[in-house]
N, C-alpha and C positions, 0 to 999 in steps of 0.2 A: 549882298545882292544875289548871291548864288542860292541862299537858303530858300527864299520864296519860290524860285523856279523849280528847285528840287522837290519842294513840298507840293507844288501844283502837279508836277509829273507823277509823283507818288500817289497823289489823290486820284488822278485820272486812271492810273494803272490799277489801283485798288478797286475803283468803281467798275471798270470794264472787265476786271478779272472774274468777278462773280458770274455774270451771265455767260462769259466765254467758256469758263470751266464747266458750267452746267450744260452748255450747248455741245461742247466737244467730247466731254467725258461722261455726260449724263447717261447715255444708253449703256455704257459699260457698268454703271453703278445701279441701274434700275432693277436688275434681277428679273425673276419670272413673274408674270402677271398673276395676281391673286383672283379669287372669285369675286364676281360683281355683287354689289349689295344695292340697297335703296339709293335713289338719286338724291343728291344735295343733302347728305347727312354728315355729321361729325362724330368722331369716336370710332369704336370697334376696330382699332388698329390703324385707322386712316387719320394721321395727325394733321393733315390738311383737308380732310374730308373727301367726299366723292363728287364726281361731276354729274352731268345731266343724264348719263346712262349707267351710273353706279361704279365707274372706274376710279381707282385711287388717283387723286389729284397730283400728289407728289411724283408718282411714277410717270404721269403724263407730262409733268413739267420737265423731268429728266430726259424724256424722249422728244419734247417739243421744240427745243432750241436749235438743234442741228439744222433742220430744214430752213429756218429763218436766216441763220448766220451764213450758211454755205451758199444759199441762193443770193443773198445780198452781196457777199464778197465776189461771187462769180459774175454777177451782173455788173458790178463796178469795174472789175478787171476787163471784161469784154467790151464795155463802153469805151475805155481808154485804148484798148487794143485797136479799135476802129478809128477813134477820134484823133489819136496821135499822128499816124501817118497822113490822114486826110488834112488835118490842120497844118502840119508842117509843109506838106506839098502845096497847099493853097497860099501859105505865107511866103514861101521861097521861090515859087515859080514866077517866071517873067511872061508867061503866056496867060493872057486874060481869059481866054476861052476855057482853059483848064481849071482856073480858079472858079469860074462860074459853074462849070460842070460838077465840081466837087461840092460847092457850098449851096447852090440853089435848091437841090432836092432835100437837103437837110433843113433848109428854111421852111419848106412845106411841112415837114414833120414837126418842126418847132411850133408851128401855128396851131397844132392840135393839142389839147390838154392831155397830159401823160396818162392819167387814169382813164380818161375816155377812150384813148387809143388802145389801152390794154383790154378794156371791157369790149370794145368793138371786135378786136381780134379774138377774144374768148367766145364771141357768138359764132364765129366761123369755124373754129376748131377748139377742142378741149385740151389746153396745154397742161402738161405735167410740171413737175419742178424744173426740169430742163427748159421746157417751153416758157415758163414764167420768167426764168432768168434771162432768156433771150429777148423776151418782150420788154422787160425792164431795162435791159442794156440798150435796146433799140431806141427807146424813148429818151434815153440819156445821151445818146451819141450827138445829136445836133448841138445841144448846149455845150457839151464838152469840146466838140470840134471848134466851135466859135471861140471859146476861151483859149484853146491851144493856138488857133490862128492869130488872135490878137497878141498873145504873149510872144509868139514866134516872130511876128512882124516887128515888134519893138526890139527884140534881140538882134534880128537880121539887119536893122538899120544902124548898128554900132560900127565904129571904124574897124574893129577886129574882124568882122565878117568880110568887109571890103579887102582887108589885108590878106585874109585867107583866099579870097577869090583871085586876087592879083598874083598870089603865089601858085595858082593853078591847082588848089586843093579840090578834091572831088565834092560833089553835092552831098554825098553821105557823110563825109568828114565835117562839112560845115553844118549840116542839119542835126546830126547826132552828136558829133564831137564838141560843138560849141553851142549852137542854138538850143538844143534839147537840154543840155546841162545848165544853161542859163535860166531855164524855165522851171527848175526843180522846186524852188520855193513856192512859185505860183501853183504848180500842180499839186504840191503837198497840201496847200491851203484849200484848194478846190476838192481834193480827195476827201478831206475831213467832212466838209459840208455835203458833198455828193453822196458819200456813204450814208449819211444821215437821211438824205432824201430817198435813197434806194431802200433803206430799211423801212421807211414810211410806206413806199409803194408796195414793197413785198408784203408787209404786214396788212396793208389795206386790201390788196388783192386777195390774200388768204382769208381775210375777214369776210370778203364778199364771195368766197368760194371759188376763186380762180386759181387753178394750178394745184389744188389740194383736195382731198376727199372731205366730205362734210364731217366725218368723225375722226379725222386724222389727228395724230399727236403733234400739234403745232401750236405755238404760243398764241398766234393771232386767231386761229380757229377756236382755241379754248375761250378766248375773250368773247367771241361771237356766240358760240353755242351755249355757254354757261351764263350769259347775262340774264336769262329769265329767272335764275335762282340767286341773283346778286344779293338780295336782302335776306335770303334764307341761309346760303352758304357762300359768303363773299370771297373766300380764298381761291376758289376756282377761277375767278375773274381777276382779283387783285394781284395775285402772284405773277401770272404770265404778263399782265399789263405792266407791272412794275419792272419786270426783267427787260422788257422791250425798251422802256424809258431809260433804265439804267445803262443798257448797252449803248443807246444813242448819246446820252450825256457823257458817259465815260470816253467814248470815241472822240467827241469834241474837245474834252479836257486834255486828252493825250496830244491831239494835233496842235492845240493852242500852246501847250507847254513846249512841244518840239519846235514850233515856229518861233516862239519867243527866244529860245536859245539860238536858233539859226540866224535870227535878225541881229543879235548881238555879235555873233561870230562873223557875220557878213560885214558889219561895221568895222570890226577889227581888221579884217582882210582888206577892206577898202582903204584904211589908213596906211597899211603897209604897202599896198600895190598902187596907191593913187599916183605915185610919181612915174609909173610906167606908161600911163595912157598917152601923155604928150609925145613920148618917143614913138609909140605905135602909130599915132596919128601922123607924125612927120614922115615916118617910113612909108605909110600908105600914100601920102601926097607925092613923095619922091618917086615911088613906083608908078603912080598914075602919070606924072609928068614925063617920066622916061618912056612910057608906052606911047604917048601921043606925040613925042618929039620926033620930027622928021630925020 
């Protein structure tokens, strides 16, 4: 049973390693730019040919991955940085007005399609890579916050949280020490799919010219700008598109393999710890009766 899980994890690691290594180490391996030649040609020292302005495609590939990967990772981290405290506060608060104040503005953002919101913001100001990461994080916050709120509400309804409350534990200890830890598997599963969606948004925005220069060394920009020569020199389009797809697929494979291992280990822990829950429940009820007893 262990071999298929290891094989799946190794496959995901192998698939995602290729675009990640090219993205992170590519600029160090690219070297100095050579002279430009004719557009969409093969040969003459360019083993992947030239792009729409005569630049070496391989050198552009080495430089083009870092903006996509760093922007996607930054946007995903920023979205959780806002969604986690907002979702936890909305789930654990006993004040209805605070929950409404936190969640209703996010529902307004959730009603607007993500790409449309990015394009509308791009018409008001011209975002750079940092601005694009902030915009992508903003459109991901509502959905992430609602998921955090739902998972936190389920964990907060357990007897363990009531026991912590009766013991006088602080809100921070209950929210972070127990509820947030109980949500780790849910958040890990969501992070895998969310990173895929963020990669799609970042690549699509770059494809449409949002956040990057029209001739920037960027995998998505390469797909857009070189598509006119697809049937003349296909490598300028196929290679960056394939790297984006590989990065997305490898990320999903890694998270799926990790979650499969976590599910099995969680079942094992549940069998070991299953006998403790009735004692915790009885302790909670005894504390509750002692507090209401005159």
